N, C-alpha and C positions, 0 to 999 in steps of 0.2 A: 659500617653502617647498619646490615642486615636489622642485627635482633635491636636494636636502636630505633628500627623506622618499627619494628612489631610493637617494643613495649610505649612506642607513642600514638602507637594506632589504638592500642589494645593494654592501657594502664592497670586495667584489673587484675591482667595476670600478672602483674610484675611478682607481689607475692605469693601464690603458688609456687612464679619460678623457681623464685630465690629458695624457697619453704623446701621442693621438690631437689635442689641441686644440694641444700644440704641434708637430708635427708638421704641422699645418693654416698655425699660422703662419709656418714655413719655405718650405712651397710658396705661398705666398700672395704672397711678393717678383715683380713685375710686370717684365717685358720692359722695352728700353729702345726697343724698335721703339713708338712712337705708336699705332701702328693694333692692335701685339698689346698693347699695355700696355691700350688700352679693352676688346679683348675678355677677359684673363684676366680686367682688373678685374670687367665684367658679370657674364663666368660664376662667380665669385665672389658675386656679388650674387644669380643669380640660379636659382642653385644649388650650394652649399656642400658638397653631399657629393658630388655631380659632378664637382665643382672636384678635391676632393680625391684623387680616384684618375685624374681624366683628368691631374693634374699628375704622375700622377708612371708613365708610359707611357715605354716608350721616344725618344728624343729626337724618332726616325723621325716617329713616330705621334703626339705632343702637338699639335701645330700645326693639321694638318689634323683630327683629333679634336675639337679647343672650337672650331674652324668650324664646324665639321659642325654640333657641338650650340645655336649662336648663330645659323644658317641656318636651323635649325627651329627653335629657339625664335618665330624670328621667327614664322615662317610658322603655326603654331601659336598665337602672340600676334592675328594676321590672322584664324584662325576661331575663337580664344574670344569677341575681342571680341564680346556680342549688339547694340554701340547699331549697328554696318556698316547697313546695308539688303543685304540679299541679291543684289539684282540690280546691285551694288556689290560686294560682296566673291567673290562664284562666278569672278566673272573674273581679281579678281586674284592669287587662288588657283593657279586655273590656269596664270597668265601668271608665279606668284613666283620660275620659275629666269630666269627672264629679268630679272624686275626687279629681282635681286638683282646681277644684272652688268651694266644699265644707269646709269651716273652720273650722269645726269637726275632718276630716280625715286624721292618722294620720299611717304613714306605714313603716317600719324602714330597710329596708333588703340593700344588697351591701358592701362593703367593702372601707376604707380608705376617702379619698373625696365622693367618691359617697355615703357613709355611711351617711356622715356629708351633702348630699345636699341634703337628704332623712329625717336626722332629723330636717332641719332648710327649707323644703319646703314651709314653710309658708311665707316665704320669698319673693322666688316668686312670688306663688300666689297671692299676695298684687301686687308684681311690675305687675303683669299680667294683675289685676282690672284697674290696672292706666292707661294701654295702651286704645287710642281710639279703641271704637268696634268695626276698619272696622279693625283693624290688628287682637283683639281678635277673631271674630272671624276666622277668616283664620288660627289662631292655632290649637285653639278647633276644628278644621275640620280635618286638616291635624291628631291633638293625636285623636280622634276616630277613623278614619279610620285605622291610624296605629295599635293603640291596639288592634282591631278586628283580621286586616292584623296577626300579633305576632301569638296572641291565637290561631290562623288556621294552625299555624305550632308548637305549641308547642310539639307536638306528632306526628310530623310530619318529613320522612326523605326525604334530597330532591333528588331524583330517578332522576328525567328527567332532560332538560333542556329548559323547561318550566316551571318547578314547579323552578328551581333554578333563573330562573329572574321573577316569581310571586313573592318567596322570597325577592330579591333583590328590587321588586318597592315595599314594604311594609314597608324595615326597610330602604330605602332611596332613592328610585325613590319619594314617599309622599315627603320626605324634600328637593327635588329637585320641588317637582309642589307646594309645600308650600312657597315658598322661589321664586317662580314667581309670587304666588297670593300675597307675598308682597308686593315685587318691585309692581307688577300692584295699590297695595291702596297705593304708596305711589304717583301711577302718575309721577313719574321718569323713568318707562318704559312701553313697553306694555304688551299686553294680550300673553303666547305664549302656543302652541298647548302643553296639557298634557305628545304628545309622545317626545316634546325635553325636556321637564324639567325629565323628568325621564328617559332618559339615559343618563344625567349629574349627577341624582343619581347613576344610579346602575353602569355607568364608577367606579365612584371611589367606591363605596361598593364593589364591584369584584375586585378590589386593592387590598383592606383592606385584603378581606378574602383570595386571594394567597398570601399576604406578610406575613401572620401573621396564618401561616397553623401549624406552629409546636407550637409557643405559646397557638393557640387552640385545639390542642389535646393534649394536657399535663395539660390543664386543670379540677383544682376538683371541686366535688369528681365525677363531668363524663364529658366530654366534651362533645359542640354541634357543630358539622360539617356541613357546608353547602355549599362543592367541589359535584358538582351532579354526581350522581355514572353513569350517561352515558356516563361521563365524564373520571372517572377514573377507572370505571370498566376496561376499554379495558385495564387495566396497571397494576392492582393488584387485590387479591379478598379480600382486606381489605385496606381501605384506611390507615390505620397506621402503612402500613406494608412499606411506603414511610420513617418511619423515620432510619430504618435501613438502610442505605445511603449504606453499604459496600456490602449487598447485595442484594437491591433495588435501586440501584443510578441511572441505565440510563435507565429502565421505571419509576423510582420518575419524570427526566426531562423529557420524554419523556409529562408525563403528566403534568407537570408544562407549559410547550409549548403549551396544547390543552388548557388550561385555560386563560392562556395570551390572544392566538389567538382570543378566543371566547369573551376576555374583548371590543378588539379591535374592536371588530365591533361595539360598539358606539361611535367612534370616531365623525366616520360624523355629526351624529346629535348632537357630543356636539361643535366640530366647528357652525354649523350652528347657534346656538343657541348663542354661545358667538359673529360671529358675527355681530346680531343684536343685540345684549345691545346700549344702549345708551349713560349710567350716567358712565361717567367715575373708579369712584368707588366701582360701583355696578361691571361695567368688572373683573379690578383687583380682586373683591374680588369671584369671580368665577371664575375667569381667572388664578387664585394661584395656590389652590388645581387643577386643571384641570390639568395643566403641572408636578407639582410635579407625579401626576397617573402615566401620561408616562412616566417618569422618572425611576421610578418604576417599570413600566413595563416591562424597557429594563434593569436595572438591573437583575430583576426575573429569564428572558428568558434566560432556558435555562443554568440555573442555580443551583449547588446543594447543593447551602448555604441557600436556601430557604426552606429544609428542616433540617439545625441543628441549623438556628436561624431565626430570626429577617434581614430582609433586607432592612434596609432602606438611600434615600436619604443623601450622608455627606451633616453638618449643614451648610457650606460655601457654596453648591452648592445649597441647599433651599435658604441661604439667599438672591444668586445672585440673583433668579427664584423672591422673593418677593419683591427686591430692583429693580428691571427691566423689571419687566413686565406692561406696557404698556400699549400697543397697541394692536391690531389684528396680525400686523406685526412681534411683539414680540410673540405673540402664534403660531403662522404657523411655523414661525424659530423654535423656544423649539419642538414642534410637530415634524417637519422633524428632525433634529438633533438626535432627541428622536429614530424616526423610522430607520434614519440608522444605530443606535448604534444598534437594532437589527434582521434588515437585513443583519449585518455582521454576526453575529452570530448565523445567519440559517446554518443547517445544512443539507445538501441537503437526508442524509437517516433519519429524522426524519418525521415520517409521515402522521406531519402536515407542511411539510418544502413548500409546496406546498398553500396551505391556507393562511398562514400566509404570505409570501410573495407579495400573491397577496391583502392580507388584506392591507399588510404597502405599495405597490403601487398606492391604492385607496387613502390613506393617504399624500404621497408628492403629490402625481399627485392633488388633490384638494387642498392645502397649493400652490399650485406654481402659480392654476390657478386664485386664488383669489388675487396675488400680488406680483412683484417684494422678494426675500429672499432673506436675510442673513445669511449664516450658520456660525455656531460655536460659537454664544453666548452662547451657554451654549451646557454641554458633560459630558457624563458619565463616561468618557475615558478621563487619565490624558492627560494634557494641559502643550507637553515639552518648550515647549516657554516659555512660564510664567517662567517656578518651574530654566529652565539653567537663564533665566533674574536673579528671585530673588537669585541663589545661587551665581550670576557672583556679586551681587552687597554687599551679606554679603560677597565674597572673600575681595572684592575690602575694603569694609570697613574695617575688620579684616588687611587687609595689612595697610592700613593706619593706622590705631590704632599702631599696630607695631612699623612702620615707625617712631612717632609720641615717645614711649617711649623710642626706641634707640637711638633717637635723643637727647633728655634730657638728660638719662643717662648718654651720652656719651659728650655732649657736654662740655669747659672748665668752671669752678666755678669760 
């Protein structure tokens, strides 16, 4: 009923959803090479949305980005597995860039698809060896830096906002830097400052950390949380207090609003980065996740549901983003729409209301100064016009069939 309810409420999203599913089925075809067939098959299993945008990249980048993602996914699987003893995990993380090149190294961990990835990591290793040296060098450099950064946070609690930024840099900012380096290695894009590439990753990572609060804090055998105490400590004694929404709901909402405002601070760099991209396929690859992150923050802001479950964009709305994002004008329009959605939900009594308004105001002003805006292309809220039109078409169709049936039933034989 969930999907049906979404379609009935947002009928304008039905056709984009069908078209995107068709496109996803088309790009899901696997290559003939055994190692790359495994890699693309695994990519489809562990991240369908990311697989969709990767496989639409320029042929020069498609394989390097796919392998880059899976190598880091394997590294992340080691970090996430809380059953691995710390004294065993830390050396693996630090030396993972060497392990991925060692045909004799095997280490099974994780669950479900991630366990299968680790069990058959030799396919990823073989595919990595088949890449051009310029791409392989980038992947191994980022893997080395990320593994060392992850290891440094294994026993460290995120207390301050600078620590929060540092952790997000290691697990996501370096991904942005690595992708920029791959784009440049392909000669499709110019080199970018690391600060801009870092912000692209931090914006996505902070959105995921906010969205996944309940899923992360319920993790067994022990949760690993990365909400900085400098933020959540203003609203509760313990981060897990927010699970009790009946007792601590008001404080929880203030905290999530604070977290969202912090994440929005990276938007200016993200817009600058995307505006400088030249290749249309690279642009879509970068822009689609950024728009979806902004949309997710618009949903999370002032929303107690963050502490009851995972808040996600509607599948139909995500399909519209994937299908319709073609230019910087689309990005500006989407960020403006979602910015206004957040602005409408700002409560004057919220302790960060002024900071949130200023942040959104800067985002909207930046989008306006870059070019003419066309608002309303995407929205988190209901689109009443399309919904009423859809219902009208359904009613007219039903009336037509009823009249046709009655005419046939009572016509002379």
